[in-house]
Structures are given as C-alpha cells and as structure tokens.
Backbone as XML, in Angstrom:
<?xml version="1.0"?>
<chain id="A" units="angstrom">
  <residue number="1" name="UNK">
    <atom name="N" x="0.743" y="-0.943" z="0.174"/>
    <atom name="CA" x="-0.096" y="-0.366" z="0.191"/>
    <atom name="C" x="0.818" y="1.135" z="-0.366"/>
  </residue>
  <residue number="2" name="UNK">
    <atom name="N" x="0.767" y="2.299" z="-0.575"/>
    <atom name="CA" x="1.556" y="3.106" z="-0.668"/>
    <atom name="C" x="0.649" y="4.710" z="-0.392"/>
  </residue>
  <residue number="3" name="UNK">
    <atom name="N" x="1.271" y="5.313" z="0.458"/>
    <atom name="CA" x="0.688" y="6.310" z="1.033"/>
    <atom name="C" x="0.955" y="7.594" z="-0.041"/>
  </residue>
  <residue number="4" name="UNK">
    <atom name="N" x="0.022" y="8.407" z="0.268"/>
    <atom name="CA" x="0.151" y="9.998" z="-0.236"/>
    <atom name="C" x="1.913" y="10.236" z="-0.153"/>
  </residue>
  <residue number="5" name="UNK">
    <atom name="N" x="2.377" y="10.100" z="1.378"/>
    <atom name="CA" x="3.533" y="10.812" z="1.370"/>
    <atom name="C" x="5.013" y="10.092" z="0.722"/>
  </residue>
  <residue number="6" name="UNK">
    <atom name="N" x="4.267" y="8.825" z="0.378"/>
    <atom name="CA" x="5.577" y="7.987" z="-0.200"/>
    <atom name="C" x="5.302" y="8.100" z="-1.627"/>
  </residue>
  <residue number="7" name="UNK">
    <atom name="N" x="4.333" y="8.470" z="-2.486"/>
    <atom name="CA" x="4.326" y="8.631" z="-3.537"/>
    <atom name="C" x="5.228" y="9.296" z="-4.235"/>
  </residue>
  <residue number="8" name="UNK">
    <atom name="N" x="5.837" y="10.952" z="-4.123"/>
    <atom name="CA" x="6.756" y="11.445" z="-4.516"/>
    <atom name="C" x="8.221" y="10.434" z="-4.552"/>
  </residue>
  <residue number="9" name="UNK">
    <atom name="N" x="8.570" y="9.836" z="-3.514"/>
    <atom name="CA" x="9.211" y="8.914" z="-3.990"/>
    <atom name="C" x="9.687" y="7.741" z="-4.386"/>
  </residue>
  <residue number="10" name="UNK">
    <atom name="N" x="8.600" y="7.310" z="-4.619"/>
    <atom name="CA" x="8.114" y="6.404" z="-5.263"/>
    <atom name="C" x="8.560" y="6.388" z="-6.585"/>
  </residue>
  <residue number="11" name="UNK">
    <atom name="N" x="7.636" y="7.843" z="-7.212"/>
    <atom name="CA" x="8.229" y="8.193" z="-8.338"/>
    <atom name="C" x="9.365" y="8.858" z="-8.754"/>
  </residue>
  <residue number="12" name="UNK">
    <atom name="N" x="10.212" y="8.902" z="-7.689"/>
    <atom name="CA" x="11.524" y="9.487" z="-7.423"/>
    <atom name="C" x="12.331" y="8.190" z="-8.446"/>
  </residue>
  <residue number="13" name="UNK">
    <atom name="N" x="11.887" y="7.232" z="-7.267"/>
    <atom name="CA" x="13.239" y="6.127" z="-7.548"/>
    <atom name="C" x="12.729" y="5.341" z="-8.975"/>
  </residue>
  <residue number="14" name="UNK">
    <atom name="N" x="11.425" y="5.608" z="-9.368"/>
    <atom name="CA" x="10.794" y="4.889" z="-10.675"/>
    <atom name="C" x="11.424" y="5.602" z="-12.066"/>
  </residue>
  <residue number="15" name="UNK">
    <atom name="N" x="11.833" y="7.034" z="-11.748"/>
    <atom name="CA" x="12.496" y="7.469" z="-12.747"/>
    <atom name="C" x="14.005" y="7.188" z="-12.473"/>
  </residue>
  <residue number="16" name="UNK">
    <atom name="N" x="14.127" y="6.992" z="-11.585"/>
    <atom name="CA" x="15.750" y="6.669" z="-11.611"/>
    <atom name="C" x="16.226" y="5.317" z="-12.545"/>
  </residue>
  <residue number="17" name="UNK">
    <atom name="N" x="15.157" y="4.415" z="-11.625"/>
    <atom name="CA" x="15.371" y="3.275" z="-12.517"/>
    <atom name="C" x="15.388" y="3.061" z="-13.777"/>
  </residue>
  <residue number="18" name="UNK">
    <atom name="N" x="14.184" y="4.006" z="-14.284"/>
    <atom name="CA" x="14.312" y="4.116" z="-15.810"/>
    <atom name="C" x="15.519" y="4.643" z="-16.547"/>
  </residue>
  <residue number="19" name="UNK">
    <atom name="N" x="16.080" y="5.681" z="-16.083"/>
    <atom name="CA" x="17.207" y="6.556" z="-15.852"/>
    <atom name="C" x="18.383" y="5.627" z="-16.253"/>
  </residue>
  <residue number="20" name="UNK">
    <atom name="N" x="18.453" y="5.204" z="-15.275"/>
    <atom name="CA" x="19.592" y="3.573" z="-15.604"/>
    <atom name="C" x="19.560" y="2.975" z="-15.940"/>
  </residue>
  <residue number="21" name="UNK">
    <atom name="N" x="18.248" y="2.579" z="-16.051"/>
    <atom name="CA" x="17.692" y="1.077" z="-17.070"/>
    <atom name="C" x="18.408" y="2.003" z="-18.280"/>
  </residue>
  <residue number="22" name="UNK">
    <atom name="N" x="18.018" y="3.208" z="-18.928"/>
    <atom name="CA" x="18.359" y="2.946" z="-20.062"/>
    <atom name="C" x="19.917" y="3.523" z="-20.657"/>
  </residue>
  <residue number="23" name="UNK">
    <atom name="N" x="20.054" y="4.154" z="-19.528"/>
    <atom name="CA" x="21.973" y="4.097" z="-19.647"/>
    <atom name="C" x="22.921" y="2.544" z="-20.002"/>
  </residue>
  <residue number="24" name="UNK">
    <atom name="N" x="22.187" y="1.758" z="-19.087"/>
    <atom name="CA" x="22.670" y="0.088" z="-19.221"/>
    <atom name="C" x="22.506" y="-0.308" z="-20.340"/>
  </residue>
  <residue number="25" name="UNK">
    <atom name="N" x="21.272" y="0.359" z="-20.864"/>
    <atom name="CA" x="20.693" y="-0.544" z="-22.174"/>
    <atom name="C" x="21.965" y="0.284" z="-23.386"/>
  </residue>
  <residue number="26" name="UNK">
    <atom name="N" x="21.745" y="1.811" z="-23.261"/>
    <atom name="CA" x="23.142" y="2.024" z="-24.453"/>
    <atom name="C" x="24.053" y="1.664" z="-24.235"/>
  </residue>
  <residue number="27" name="UNK">
    <atom name="N" x="24.837" y="1.637" z="-22.827"/>
    <atom name="CA" x="25.873" y="1.048" z="-22.903"/>
    <atom name="C" x="26.344" y="-0.137" z="-23.436"/>
  </residue>
  <residue number="28" name="UNK">
    <atom name="N" x="25.260" y="-1.214" z="-23.241"/>
    <atom name="CA" x="25.234" y="-2.817" z="-23.662"/>
    <atom name="C" x="25.169" y="-2.400" z="-25.076"/>
  </residue>
  <residue number="29" name="UNK">
    <atom name="N" x="24.330" y="-1.458" z="-25.748"/>
    <atom name="CA" x="24.337" y="-1.643" z="-27.137"/>
    <atom name="C" x="25.555" y="-0.879" z="-28.276"/>
  </residue>
  <residue number="30" name="UNK">
    <atom name="N" x="26.210" y="-0.369" z="-27.145"/>
    <atom name="CA" x="27.579" y="0.193" z="-28.026"/>
    <atom name="C" x="28.748" y="-0.566" z="-27.646"/>
  </residue>
  <residue number="31" name="UNK">
    <atom name="N" x="28.386" y="-1.392" z="-26.640"/>
    <atom name="CA" x="29.752" y="-2.695" z="-26.436"/>
    <atom name="C" x="29.298" y="-3.595" z="-27.399"/>
  </residue>
  <residue number="32" name="UNK">
    <atom name="N" x="28.084" y="-3.912" z="-27.558"/>
    <atom name="CA" x="27.848" y="-5.079" z="-29.001"/>
    <atom name="C" x="28.348" y="-4.453" z="-30.453"/>
  </residue>
  <residue number="33" name="UNK">
    <atom name="N" x="28.194" y="-2.796" z="-30.721"/>
    <atom name="CA" x="28.404" y="-2.338" z="-31.968"/>
    <atom name="C" x="29.709" y="-2.635" z="-31.732"/>
  </residue>
  <residue number="34" name="UNK">
    <atom name="N" x="30.844" y="-2.457" z="-30.740"/>
    <atom name="CA" x="32.253" y="-2.538" z="-31.117"/>
    <atom name="C" x="32.627" y="-3.797" z="-30.778"/>
  </residue>
  <residue number="35" name="UNK">
    <atom name="N" x="31.723" y="-5.113" z="-30.510"/>
    <atom name="CA" x="32.259" y="-6.340" z="-30.640"/>
    <atom name="C" x="32.162" y="-6.815" z="-31.636"/>
  </residue>
  <residue number="36" name="UNK">
    <atom name="N" x="33.436" y="-7.683" z="-31.987"/>
    <atom name="CA" x="33.700" y="-8.223" z="-33.483"/>
    <atom name="C" x="33.398" y="-9.842" z="-33.086"/>
  </residue>
  <residue number="37" name="UNK">
    <atom name="N" x="31.931" y="-9.988" z="-33.942"/>
    <atom name="CA" x="31.558" y="-11.907" z="-33.470"/>
    <atom name="C" x="31.964" y="-12.542" z="-34.360"/>
  </residue>
</chain>
C-alpha cells in the first residue's frame, strides 16, 4: 500500500530506475556494436 507521502519518493525511484536502465541499455548496445563476432 502506497501512502500519499511516499508517492513522490516512489516516483523518484521509478525515474531513477528508468534513467539507469536506459543508460545500461545504451552501454550494452555500444559494447555490442564494438564487439566483433
């Protein structure tokens, strides 16, 4: 159960997770691009 007080914190964590998820995804893609199979 999420209380009103915790909602901004949850949103902030959500944004942070999305941000780092995107960063990791980009990093992974650039590593794959540099890798010769």
